[in-house]
C-alpha positions as CSV (number, residue, x, y, z in Angstrom):
1,M,119.9,121.9,88.3
2,D,120.9,125.5,87.3
3,E,118.3,128.2,87.0
4,R,118.1,127.9,83.2
5,T,117.2,124.2,83.5
6,R,114.6,125.0,86.2
7,Y,113.0,127.7,84.0
8,E,112.8,125.2,81.1
9,A,111.0,122.8,83.4
10,V,108.6,125.5,84.3
11,S,108.0,126.5,80.7
12,S,107.2,122.9,79.7
13,R,105.1,122.4,82.9
14,D,107.2,119.3,83.7
15,A,105.5,117.4,86.6
16,R,108.7,115.3,87.2
17,F,110.1,118.3,89.1
18,D,107.1,118.9,91.3
19,G,108.5,119.0,94.8
20,V,112.1,119.1,93.6
21,F,111.9,122.9,93.5
22,F,109.3,125.7,93.6
23,F,109.2,129.0,91.6
24,A,107.7,132.3,92.6
25,V,106.6,135.3,90.6
26,V,107.5,138.7,92.0
27,T,104.8,140.5,90.1
28,T,102.0,138.4,91.6
29,G,103.5,137.4,95.0
30,I,102.5,133.8,94.3
31,Y,104.7,130.6,94.4
32,C,103.9,127.5,92.4
33,R,104.9,124.0,91.5
34,P,106.8,123.6,88.1
35,S,103.8,122.0,86.5
36,C,101.4,124.8,87.3
37,P,99.0,125.3,84.3
38,A,99.0,129.1,84.6
39,V,100.7,131.2,81.9
40,T,104.5,130.9,82.1
41,P,105.9,134.2,83.6
42,Q,108.8,136.1,82.2
43,R,112.2,134.8,83.3
44,A,113.1,138.2,84.9
45,N,110.1,137.9,87.2
46,V,110.8,134.3,88.5
47,R,112.6,133.3,91.6
48,F,113.4,129.7,92.5
49,Y,113.3,128.0,95.9
50,A,114.3,124.6,97.2
51,T,111.3,124.3,99.5
52,A,107.8,125.8,99.9
53,A,108.9,127.1,103.3
54,A,111.6,129.2,101.6
55,A,109.1,130.7,99.2
56,Q,106.8,131.5,102.1
57,T,109.7,133.1,104.0
58,G,110.4,135.2,100.9
59,G,106.9,136.6,101.3
60,F,105.1,134.6,98.6
61,R,101.7,132.9,99.1
62,A,100.6,129.5,97.6
63,C,99.0,129.3,94.2
64,R,95.3,128.4,94.3
65,R,95.4,126.5,91.0
66,C,98.4,124.2,91.5
67,R,98.4,123.9,95.3
68,P,102.2,123.7,95.6
69,D,102.0,122.5,99.2
70,A,100.4,119.2,98.1
71,V,103.3,118.0,95.9
72,P,105.4,114.9,96.6
73,G,108.5,115.5,98.8
74,S,111.9,115.8,97.2
75,A,113.6,112.4,96.8
76,E,116.8,114.2,97.9
77,W,115.8,114.1,101.5
78,N,115.5,110.3,101.6
79,V,118.8,109.8,99.7
80,R,121.0,112.2,101.7
81,A,122.6,111.0,104.9
82,D,124.0,114.4,106.0
83,V,122.7,116.8,108.6
84,V,120.3,118.6,106.2
85,G,118.8,115.3,104.9
86,R,118.4,113.9,108.4
87,A,116.9,117.1,109.6
88,M,114.3,117.2,106.8
89,R,113.2,113.7,107.6
90,L,112.8,114.5,111.3
91,I,110.9,117.7,110.5
92,G,108.6,115.7,108.3
93,D,108.0,113.3,111.2
94,G,106.8,116.1,113.3
95,V,109.8,116.4,115.7
96,V,109.9,120.2,115.7
97,D,106.2,120.4,116.6
98,R,106.6,117.9,119.5
99,E,110.1,118.8,120.8
100,G,111.0,122.2,119.3
101,V,114.1,123.2,117.5
102,P,116.3,122.2,120.5
103,G,114.8,118.7,120.3
104,L,115.6,118.4,116.6
105,A,119.2,119.6,117.2
106,G,119.6,117.1,120.0
107,R,118.5,114.2,117.9
108,L,121.0,115.3,115.2
109,G,123.8,115.7,117.7
110,Y,124.5,119.4,116.9
111,S,123.7,122.7,118.4
112,A,120.4,124.4,117.5
113,R,122.4,127.3,116.0
114,H,124.4,125.0,113.7
115,V,121.2,123.2,112.5
116,Q,119.6,126.6,111.9
117,R,122.6,127.9,109.9
118,Q,122.9,124.7,107.8
119,L,119.2,124.7,106.8
120,N,119.1,128.4,106.1
121,T,122.2,128.3,104.0
122,E,121.1,125.4,101.8
123,L,117.3,125.7,101.8
124,G,116.6,129.4,102.5
125,A,114.5,128.5,105.5
126,G,115.2,127.3,109.1
127,P,113.6,124.4,110.9
128,A,110.8,126.5,112.4
129,A,109.8,127.8,109.0
130,L,109.9,124.3,107.5
131,A,107.7,123.0,110.3
132,R,105.4,126.0,109.9
133,A,104.8,125.2,106.2
134,Q,104.1,121.6,107.1
135,R,101.6,122.6,109.8
136,S,99.8,124.9,107.3
137,H,99.4,122.0,104.9
138,T,98.0,119.8,107.7
139,A,95.6,122.5,108.7
140,R,94.3,122.9,105.1
141,V,93.7,119.2,104.8
142,L,91.7,119.2,108.1
143,L,89.7,122.3,107.1
144,Q,88.7,120.9,103.8
145,T,88.0,117.3,104.8
146,T,86.4,117.4,108.2
147,R,83.9,119.4,110.2
148,L,86.1,119.8,113.2
149,P,85.9,123.2,114.8
150,V,88.6,125.6,113.7
151,T,90.0,125.8,117.2
152,E,90.6,122.1,117.3
153,I,92.1,122.1,113.9
154,A,94.6,124.8,115.0
155,F,96.0,122.7,117.8
156,A,95.7,119.4,116.0
157,A,97.9,120.9,113.2
158,G,100.5,121.9,115.8
159,F,100.0,125.6,116.1
160,A,100.6,127.2,119.5
161,S,97.6,129.4,119.4
162,V,94.5,130.2,117.3
163,R,95.9,133.6,116.5
164,Q,99.1,132.1,115.2
165,F,97.0,129.7,113.1
166,N,94.8,132.4,111.6
167,D,97.7,134.7,110.8
168,T,99.7,131.9,109.2
169,I,96.8,130.7,107.0
170,R,96.1,134.2,105.8
171,Q,99.8,134.7,105.0
172,I,100.3,131.5,103.1
173,Y,96.9,131.0,101.4
174,A,95.7,134.6,101.3
175,R,92.4,133.5,102.7
176,T,90.9,133.0,106.1
177,P,90.5,129.4,107.5
178,S,86.7,129.8,106.9
179,A,87.3,130.7,103.3
180,L,89.6,127.7,102.8
181,R,86.9,125.5,104.2
182,A,84.2,127.0,102.0
183,E,86.2,126.2,98.9
184,A,85.7,122.5,99.6
185,G,82.1,122.7,100.7
186,T,81.2,121.7,104.2
187,G,83.7,119.0,104.7
188,L,83.0,115.3,105.4
189,G,81.0,113.8,108.2
190,G,78.6,115.4,110.6
191,G,80.0,115.2,114.1
192,R,82.5,117.1,116.1
193,R,84.9,114.2,116.2
194,E,84.0,112.8,112.8
195,G,87.5,113.5,111.4
196,A,89.2,111.4,114.0
197,R,86.6,108.6,114.1
198,A,85.6,108.1,110.4
199,G,89.0,108.9,109.0
200,V,90.6,111.8,107.2
201,P,90.5,111.2,103.4
202,L,93.8,112.1,101.7
203,R,95.5,111.9,98.3
204,L,99.1,110.8,98.7
205,A,100.9,112.4,95.7
206,H,103.7,110.6,93.9
207,R,105.7,111.0,90.8
208,R,104.7,108.7,87.9
209,P,105.4,106.0,87.0
210,Y,104.5,104.1,90.2
211,A,104.4,100.3,90.1
212,T,101.3,100.0,92.3
213,A,100.6,96.3,91.6
214,A,104.2,95.2,92.6
215,M,103.9,97.3,95.8
216,F,100.6,95.8,96.8
217,D,101.9,92.3,96.0
218,L,104.8,92.8,98.4
219,L,102.5,94.3,101.1
220,A,100.2,91.3,100.8
221,A,103.1,88.8,100.9
222,E,104.6,90.4,104.0
223,A,101.4,91.3,105.9
224,V,101.4,90.3,109.6
225,A,97.9,89.2,110.8
226,R,96.1,91.5,113.3
227,V,98.4,94.4,112.4
228,E,98.1,94.4,108.6
229,E,95.8,93.1,105.9
230,V,95.3,93.4,102.1
231,V,91.7,92.9,101.0
232,G,90.1,92.9,97.5
233,E,90.9,91.7,94.1
234,P,94.2,92.5,92.3
235,G,93.9,96.0,90.8
236,R,91.3,97.1,93.3
237,R,93.0,96.0,96.6
238,T,93.2,98.0,99.8
239,Y,96.1,97.8,102.2
240,R,95.1,98.5,105.9
241,R,97.3,98.5,109.0
242,T,97.5,99.9,112.5
243,L,100.1,102.5,113.6
244,R,101.8,103.3,116.9
245,L,102.2,107.1,117.0
246,P,103.5,109.7,119.4
247,Y,100.1,110.6,120.8
248,G,98.1,107.4,120.3
249,S,97.2,104.7,117.8
250,G,96.0,105.0,114.3
251,L,94.5,103.0,111.4
252,V,95.4,103.7,107.8
253,A,93.9,102.4,104.5
254,V,95.4,102.9,101.1
255,D,93.7,101.9,97.8
256,E,95.5,100.3,94.9
257,A,93.3,101.8,92.2
258,S,93.8,105.5,91.5
259,P,92.8,107.8,88.6
260,G,95.7,110.2,89.0
261,P,99.3,110.6,90.3
262,W,98.3,109.8,93.8
263,L,97.0,107.0,96.1
264,E,93.7,107.4,97.8
265,A,94.0,106.9,101.6
266,R,92.1,107.3,104.8
267,I,93.6,107.8,108.2
268,Q,91.8,107.3,111.5
269,L,93.5,108.6,114.6
270,A,93.0,108.6,118.3
271,D,94.6,112.0,118.4
272,L,94.6,114.3,115.4
273,R,97.9,115.8,116.4
274,D,99.4,112.6,114.9
275,L,98.1,113.4,111.4
276,T,101.4,114.8,110.0
277,T,103.4,112.0,111.5
278,A,101.1,109.3,110.2
279,V,101.1,110.7,106.7
280,Q,104.9,110.9,106.6
281,R,105.3,107.4,107.9
282,L,102.9,106.1,105.3
283,R,104.8,107.9,102.6
284,R,108.0,106.3,103.7
285,L,106.5,102.9,103.7
286,L,105.2,103.3,100.2
287,D,108.3,105.2,99.0
288,L,106.1,107.9,97.5
289,D,108.8,110.6,97.4
290,A,111.2,108.6,95.2
291,D,112.3,109.9,91.8
292,P,111.4,107.1,89.4
293,Y,113.0,108.8,86.4
294,A,116.5,108.9,88.0
295,V,116.2,105.4,89.4
296,D,115.0,103.8,86.2
297,E,117.4,105.6,84.0
298,A,120.4,104.5,86.1
299,L,119.3,100.9,86.5
300,A,118.3,100.5,82.8
301,A,121.9,101.1,81.8
302,D,122.7,97.6,83.2
303,P,121.9,95.0,80.5
304,Q,120.8,92.5,83.1
305,L,118.4,94.9,84.8
306,A,117.1,96.7,81.7
307,P,114.3,94.2,80.9
308,L,113.3,94.1,84.6
309,V,113.0,97.9,84.6
310,A,111.0,97.8,81.4
311,A,108.6,95.3,82.9
312,R,108.0,97.3,86.1
313,P,108.7,101.0,85.5
314,G,108.5,103.0,88.7
315,L,109.1,100.1,91.0
316,R,109.6,101.4,94.5
317,S,111.8,100.3,97.4
318,P,109.4,100.3,100.4
319,G,110.5,101.6,103.8
320,A,108.6,101.2,107.0
321,A,105.7,102.7,108.8
322,D,107.3,101.8,112.1
323,P,111.1,101.4,111.9
324,E,111.4,99.5,115.2
325,E,108.7,97.1,114.1
326,A,110.5,96.6,110.8
327,A,113.8,95.8,112.6
328,V,112.1,93.1,114.7
329,R,110.4,91.6,111.7
330,A,113.6,91.5,109.7
331,L,115.2,89.5,112.5
332,V,112.4,87.1,113.4
333,G,110.4,86.7,110.1
334,R,106.7,86.9,109.4
335,E,105.4,83.9,111.4
336,R,107.3,84.7,114.5
337,A,106.2,88.3,114.2
338,R,102.6,87.2,114.2
339,E,103.2,85.3,117.4
340,L,104.7,88.3,119.0
341,V,101.7,90.4,118.1
342,E,99.3,87.9,119.7
343,R,101.4,87.6,122.8
344,Y,102.7,91.1,123.4
345,G,100.8,93.4,121.1
346,K,98.6,96.1,122.4
347,A,94.9,95.5,121.6
348,L,92.9,98.2,119.9
349,D,90.1,99.7,122.0
350,V,87.8,99.2,118.9
351,P,89.0,96.4,116.5
352,C,88.4,97.2,112.8
353,G,87.9,94.1,110.6
354,G,91.0,91.9,110.8
355,L,93.0,94.7,112.5
356,T,93.0,94.1,116.3
357,H,96.4,95.0,117.6
358,V,99.3,97.5,117.4
359,F,102.7,95.8,117.0
360,P,104.4,95.5,120.4
361,E,106.8,98.3,121.3
362,P,110.4,97.3,122.1
363,G,109.9,97.8,125.9
364,A,107.3,95.1,125.9
365,L,109.6,92.7,124.1
366,A,112.8,93.4,126.1
367,G,113.3,90.8,128.8
368,S,110.3,88.9,127.7
369,A,111.6,87.1,124.6
370,E,112.9,83.6,124.7
371,D,115.2,84.5,121.7
372,P,118.4,86.1,123.0
373,A,118.9,88.0,119.7
374,L,115.4,89.5,119.8
375,D,115.8,90.3,123.5
376,A,119.1,92.2,122.7
377,L,117.6,94.1,119.8
378,A,114.5,95.1,121.8
379,A,116.6,96.2,124.7
380,A,118.9,98.3,122.5
381,L,115.8,100.0,120.9
382,A,114.1,100.5,124.3
383,D,117.1,102.1,126.0
384,G,118.1,104.3,123.1
385,R,121.4,102.7,122.3
386,L,120.0,101.9,118.8
387,R,118.1,104.7,117.1
388,L,116.0,104.0,114.0
389,D,114.0,107.1,113.8
390,A,113.7,109.2,110.6
391,G,116.8,111.2,111.4
392,A,119.0,108.4,112.6
393,D,122.6,108.2,111.3
394,R,122.3,105.1,109.0
395,G,126.0,104.1,109.3
396,E,126.0,104.4,113.1
397,A,122.8,102.4,113.3
398,E,124.3,99.6,111.3
399,R,127.4,99.6,113.3
400,T,125.3,99.3,116.5
401,L,123.3,96.5,115.0
402,L,126.4,94.5,114.3
403,T,127.4,94.6,117.9
404,L,124.2,92.8,119.0
405,P,124.2,89.0,119.3
406,G,122.5,87.1,116.5
407,I,122.5,90.0,114.0
408,G,124.8,89.4,111.0
409,R,125.6,91.7,108.1
410,R,122.7,90.6,106.0
411,T,120.1,91.2,108.7
412,A,121.7,94.6,109.6
413,A,121.6,95.6,105.9
414,L,118.0,94.5,105.6
415,I,117.1,96.7,108.6
416,R,119.1,99.6,107.1
417,M,117.2,99.2,103.8
418,R,113.7,98.9,105.2
419,A,113.6,100.5,108.7
420,L,115.9,103.4,107.7
421,G,114.7,103.7,104.0
422,D,118.3,103.7,102.6
423,P,118.0,103.6,98.8
424,D,121.6,102.2,98.4
425,V,121.8,98.8,100.2
426,D,122.5,95.4,98.8
427,P,122.0,92.9,101.6
428,Y,122.8,89.9,99.4
429,G,126.0,91.0,97.7
430,M,124.6,90.5,94.2
431,P,127.1,90.4,91.3
432,G,127.4,93.8,89.7
433,G,126.0,95.5,92.7
434,E,128.6,98.3,92.8
435,D,127.4,99.4,89.3
436,W,123.9,100.1,90.7
437,R,124.9,102.8,93.1
438,P,123.2,104.9,94.5
439,W,120.1,102.8,93.8
440,R,121.1,99.3,94.9
441,S,117.9,98.9,97.1
442,Y,115.8,99.4,93.9
443,A,117.9,96.9,92.0
444,V,117.4,94.3,94.8
445,R,113.6,95.0,94.6
446,H,113.6,94.4,90.8
447,R,115.4,91.1,91.3
448,E,113.0,90.0,94.0
449,A,109.9,91.1,92.1
450,A,111.0,89.2,89.0
451,A,111.6,86.1,91.1
452,S,108.3,86.2,92.9
453,P,105.2,84.6,91.4
454,R,102.3,87.1,91.0
């Protein structure tokens, strides 16, 4: 998009571009999402940015009306396989907060200086600024949905000190943390640890249309007992599952019914420092950052797919909340996965309904499986020969998978599609597949959804 097209999107308040870019107004010092309901500023006073972090680095603060920090992420970061795309996925997963910029660079296989230069050149903000913007959003959510003390929120969001937290919140939101909290009343719950115990309520934004029923049908069909469940009647279902996270375990629940362009969710965590990571992994599972307009327009050009797209506009290609779990499940199937959970899964300290375990980590499966293919896969994941994290090189991961015994091209492609969230994979070699690039994964989902009984 050139700047003229961006300004037209701002003038028409086009929500399709929320998260794709941001605009700032030099006369007010505020940055917004394209669909902001405020009066459209004059073109001469508008500046465009690829990320909220770049706008913040430029000295602009977030708009109070449109909350630009709460938009869906750009679909570009899930599509791209280059250094910038991989870096953005890793930053979203909280790697900078946990390992710093050197840790991010090490995972990407480049120097910290090279990664810094690449991100600054293309996005106008480096990894530290991008992570800072993400921490600020996490802090705002905790301030406005829990009664946790401000000090706890500062460290849970990933800030190094309370002073850094206070200064950042004032700079980005032009309010103190206490003022941000006051805007939402007193928060939820009544106890000091209520946010972690009862769950942090969230609205997971997405771009419409979103084929919610088809997504929940798939989640129900694939659910592995003790780790996942879908409860309720169609149209009002809730998907629940456990998560294995860097600092502890978690429970998430997502509702099918929603009055707006979001999904209602609740996240319970053993350690609130996992909130950002849990949200991003849930977004990848539900493919919430996809651009349905681009996907549907491209696939509808195929006469065979056009009626399928018309029947399910906004159909998503789900990823994985836990890529290592997704790889094991792609190899062994649903029933065998359930057996592995019962035998090797880690039991929750406090079971919640039908959720009793966290899916076993690779180290628990390596050397313990009777299946040589599963043993080899688990060992490769456990010792780091195979990486499936958010920033993994998809091509390299697939090549490594094909060296493992018992994993053929179809299984490797399925793992690439689900565990790595690749939007352009056709595991089955369907006729006409080359014409569906770069959205072959979505075409596969349309075919599968059309063939599956409701």
